C-alpha positions as CSV (number, residue, x, y, z in Angstrom):
1,M,132.0,-10.2,122.1
2,A,128.3,-9.8,123.6
3,F,129.7,-6.9,126.0
4,L,131.2,-5.1,122.5
5,E,127.3,-5.6,121.2
6,A,126.1,-4.5,124.0
7,V,128.0,-1.2,124.1
8,F,127.7,-0.3,120.4
9,L,124.3,-1.2,119.3
10,K,122.5,-0.5,122.0
11,R,119.8,1.9,121.5
12,Q,120.1,5.3,122.8
13,P,117.4,7.1,124.7
14,G,115.8,9.7,122.0
15,D,117.3,7.7,118.5
16,D,113.9,7.2,117.5
17,L,113.0,10.9,117.8
18,P,113.6,11.6,114.3
19,L,111.4,8.6,113.1
20,R,108.5,9.8,115.3
21,Q,108.8,13.4,114.1
22,G,109.2,12.5,110.3
23,A,105.8,10.1,111.1
24,S,103.9,12.6,112.7
25,L,104.6,14.9,110.1
26,L,103.6,12.7,107.7
27,Q,100.1,12.0,109.4
28,L,99.9,16.4,109.2
29,L,100.5,16.4,105.6
30,K,98.0,12.9,104.9
31,P,94.8,14.9,104.6
32,V,96.3,17.3,102.4
33,L,98.1,14.9,100.6
34,I,94.9,13.0,100.1
35,S,93.1,16.2,99.1
36,V,94.8,17.3,96.3
37,L,95.2,14.0,94.8
38,F,92.0,13.7,92.7
39,P,92.4,17.7,91.0
40,L,96.3,15.9,90.3
41,L,94.9,13.4,88.8
42,V,91.8,15.1,86.9
43,L,94.5,17.8,85.5
44,A,96.8,14.3,84.7
45,G,93.8,13.0,82.7
46,W,92.9,16.5,81.2
47,E,96.6,16.6,79.8
48,L,96.7,13.4,78.0
49,G,93.2,14.0,76.9
50,V,94.4,17.1,75.4
51,R,98.0,15.5,73.3
52,S,96.3,12.3,72.5
53,G,93.6,14.5,70.5
54,V,90.2,12.9,72.4
55,I,89.5,16.9,73.7
56,G,90.3,19.7,71.6
57,G,93.2,21.9,72.6
58,R,92.1,25.2,70.8
59,L,89.2,25.8,72.8
60,M,90.1,24.1,75.4
61,P,93.4,23.9,76.5
62,P,95.8,21.6,78.7
63,P,96.9,22.7,82.1
64,S,100.3,23.1,80.5
65,R,99.3,26.0,78.3
66,V,97.0,27.5,81.6
67,L,100.1,27.2,83.4
68,T,102.2,29.4,81.1
69,A,99.2,31.8,81.1
70,L,99.5,31.7,85.0
71,S,103.3,32.3,84.5
72,S,103.1,35.3,82.2
73,L,100.9,37.1,84.4
74,A,102.3,36.7,87.7
75,A,105.8,37.5,86.2
76,S,104.0,40.7,84.5
77,G,102.7,41.6,88.5
78,E,98.5,41.6,86.6
79,L,98.1,38.4,89.0
80,S,99.0,39.2,92.2
81,M,97.0,43.0,91.2
82,H,94.2,41.4,90.1
83,I,94.0,39.3,92.7
84,G,94.6,41.6,95.8
85,V,91.3,44.2,93.8
86,T,89.1,41.1,94.1
87,L,90.0,40.2,97.2
88,R,89.3,43.5,98.4
89,R,86.0,43.9,97.0
90,V,84.9,40.3,98.4
91,L,86.1,41.0,102.1
92,V,84.3,44.1,102.3
93,G,81.1,43.1,100.9
94,F,81.3,39.8,103.5
95,V,81.7,41.9,106.3
96,T,78.8,44.1,105.2
97,G,76.1,41.4,104.5
98,A,77.3,39.2,107.2
99,A,77.0,41.9,110.0
100,A,73.7,42.8,108.5
101,G,72.3,39.5,108.2
102,T,73.3,38.2,111.6
103,V,72.2,41.4,113.0
104,L,68.5,40.9,111.2
105,G,68.6,37.1,111.7
106,A,69.2,37.7,115.2
107,V,66.6,40.1,115.7
108,T,63.6,38.0,113.1
109,G,64.6,34.5,115.5
110,S,64.7,35.7,118.6
111,S,61.4,38.1,118.0
112,P,58.1,36.7,117.0
113,L,56.5,40.1,116.1
114,A,60.0,41.3,114.5
115,S,59.9,37.7,112.2
116,R,56.2,38.1,111.2
117,L,56.8,41.9,110.3
118,L,60.3,41.4,108.5
119,D,60.6,37.3,107.2
120,P,58.0,37.1,104.8
121,T,59.7,40.4,103.0
122,L,63.6,39.1,103.2
123,Q,62.2,36.0,101.5
124,A,60.8,37.5,98.7
125,L,63.8,39.6,98.2
126,R,65.6,36.2,98.3
127,A,64.1,35.2,95.1
128,I,65.1,37.7,93.4
129,P,68.3,37.0,90.8
130,S,71.3,38.5,92.0
131,I,71.6,39.7,88.2
132,A,68.3,41.6,88.5
133,W,70.3,43.7,91.2
134,V,72.7,44.8,88.7
135,P,70.6,47.3,86.6
136,L,69.3,48.9,89.8
137,F,72.7,49.1,91.5
138,I,74.5,50.8,88.0
139,L,71.7,53.6,88.2
140,W,72.1,54.4,91.7
141,F,76.0,53.6,92.5
142,G,77.6,54.2,89.4
143,I,80.2,51.5,87.9
144,F,82.8,51.7,90.7
145,E,83.2,50.0,94.3
146,T,80.4,50.9,96.0
147,S,78.1,49.2,93.1
148,K,80.5,46.0,93.2
149,V,80.9,45.6,96.6
150,A,77.0,46.4,97.5
151,L,76.1,43.5,94.8
152,I,78.4,41.0,96.9
153,A,76.7,42.1,100.0
154,V,73.4,41.4,99.0
155,G,74.8,37.7,97.7
156,V,76.2,37.1,101.4
157,F,73.1,38.7,103.4
158,F,70.9,35.8,103.0
159,P,72.5,32.5,103.6
160,V,73.6,34.1,106.6
161,Y,70.2,35.7,107.3
162,L,68.7,32.6,107.0
163,G,71.5,30.9,109.0
164,V,71.3,32.7,111.8
165,H,67.2,33.0,112.2
166,G,67.0,29.5,111.9
167,A,69.8,28.2,114.4
168,I,67.9,30.9,117.3
169,T,64.1,29.4,116.1
170,G,65.4,25.9,116.2
171,V,67.0,26.0,119.6
172,D,65.8,23.4,121.7
173,R,62.8,24.7,124.4
174,R,63.7,22.0,126.8
175,I,67.6,23.6,127.0
176,V,66.8,27.2,127.2
177,E,64.1,25.5,130.5
178,V,67.2,24.2,132.0
179,G,69.1,27.3,132.2
180,R,66.2,29.2,133.7
181,V,65.9,26.2,136.3
182,F,69.2,26.7,137.1
183,R,68.7,30.6,137.5
184,L,71.1,31.8,134.8
185,S,70.6,35.5,133.6
186,R,69.5,36.7,130.4
187,L,72.8,37.2,129.4
188,G,73.9,33.8,130.9
189,L,71.7,32.1,129.1
190,V,72.8,33.6,126.0
191,R,76.5,32.9,126.5
192,R,75.8,29.4,128.2
193,I,73.2,27.9,125.7
194,L,72.3,30.5,122.9
195,L,75.6,30.9,121.7
196,P,76.5,27.1,121.6
197,S,73.7,26.3,120.1
198,I,73.9,28.1,117.4
199,L,77.4,28.8,116.5
200,P,77.7,25.5,114.5
201,S,74.6,26.4,111.8
202,Y,76.5,30.1,112.0
203,V,79.8,28.9,111.1
204,L,77.9,26.8,108.1
205,A,75.5,30.3,107.3
206,L,78.9,32.1,107.1
207,R,80.8,29.8,105.1
208,A,77.8,29.5,102.4
209,G,77.9,33.8,102.1
210,L,81.6,33.4,101.6
211,G,81.1,31.2,98.6
212,L,78.5,33.4,97.4
213,G,80.3,36.3,97.9
214,W,83.0,34.7,95.5
215,M,80.1,34.1,92.9
216,F,78.6,37.6,93.0
217,V,81.9,39.0,92.6
218,V,81.9,37.9,89.0
219,A,79.0,39.4,88.0
220,A,79.8,42.4,89.8
221,E,83.2,42.8,87.9
222,F,81.2,42.5,84.9
223,M,79.9,46.3,85.4
224,G,82.9,47.5,84.0
225,A,85.6,46.9,85.7
226,S,89.1,47.0,84.0
227,E,90.6,45.2,87.7
228,G,90.2,41.7,89.1
229,L,89.5,38.2,87.8
230,G,86.6,39.1,86.3
231,Y,88.5,41.1,84.2
232,L,90.3,38.6,83.2
233,L,87.3,36.6,82.1
234,V,85.9,39.5,80.4
235,D,89.3,40.3,78.8
236,G,90.3,36.7,78.0
237,Q,86.6,36.2,76.0
238,Q,87.1,39.0,74.1
239,L,90.7,38.3,72.8
240,G,89.9,34.7,72.4
241,K,92.2,33.6,74.7
242,P,90.5,30.2,76.3
243,D,93.6,29.5,78.6
244,Q,93.6,33.0,80.2
245,I,89.9,32.1,81.4
246,I,90.9,28.7,82.2
247,A,93.4,30.2,84.3
248,A,91.2,32.5,86.1
249,I,88.4,30.4,86.8
250,L,91.2,28.2,88.9
251,V,92.9,30.9,90.5
252,F,89.0,31.6,91.7
253,A,88.6,28.1,93.0
254,L,92.0,28.3,94.8
255,V,91.4,31.8,96.6
256,G,88.1,31.0,97.0
257,K,89.1,27.7,98.4
258,V,92.3,29.6,100.9
259,T,89.5,32.1,102.1
260,D,87.1,29.3,103.0
261,T,89.9,27.6,105.5
262,V,90.6,30.6,106.8
263,L,87.0,31.5,108.1
264,L,87.5,27.4,109.1
265,L,90.6,27.8,111.1
266,C,89.5,31.6,112.9
267,S,85.9,29.6,113.9
268,A,88.0,26.6,115.2
269,P,88.1,27.7,118.8
270,F,85.1,28.6,119.4
271,L,83.6,25.1,118.2
272,A,86.4,23.3,120.4
273,W,83.6,22.0,122.7
274,Q,82.3,19.5,119.7
275,D,82.4,16.2,120.0
276,T,81.7,15.1,116.7
277,H,81.6,11.7,114.7
278,Q,83.6,13.5,112.2
279,G,86.3,14.8,115.1
280,K,86.9,11.0,115.7
281,R,88.0,9.7,112.1
């Protein structure tokens, strides 16, 4: 009897492989599940509040109506078209503004003379509200794509410029001196000391610039646009469709989050050397 039990009940090598795979998959999905828990609770509370009469459903439609509006837009093909147009504008404006902010931030951060010459003017321009640029850009570029991309680029430029400038000027002088003691060339000093020192702040500045790019695209698409998520907001307001307005806002949030995640994933290999407390959690 003991022999038969040993033959039939003995665990074979690899029998627990599906269990280990399931556990690893659960570990991978755990952060995603936790991150969507709060939005799902908010949506559920919102739906219950409208159905119970606590929240007025005429101007604050429940998520079920918003989902119906999204489904209708998706079925007609309008949603993908509007998302594509807005995404293209944001990406072109982001690349333009981030490139200009990076170059000027590096110049003013590494040269005291350039900083004294340019930084006060740029800081003054940074204080100008975004809407103030709209009439000027319309006069310069018309109401077509150039004015919209220019406005987005302005929004992206300042956080990237400020992040790069601050990161370079904040590099510890003693670290640079250690590099000179080891006789690093100027290129080696930049590659092995300056770049690792400023990269975390630079990625944060890019994320801030991308977020402002998504904010500025709404103002840009109010400038006579006939396509884009901003146009859906205006169209919903003019036709009295609060479900369409909220649907467009939620799509802004989702697409913006996706682009931010893509930026984080692209920058992760360059920051793999970091040994942070957050990374150990």
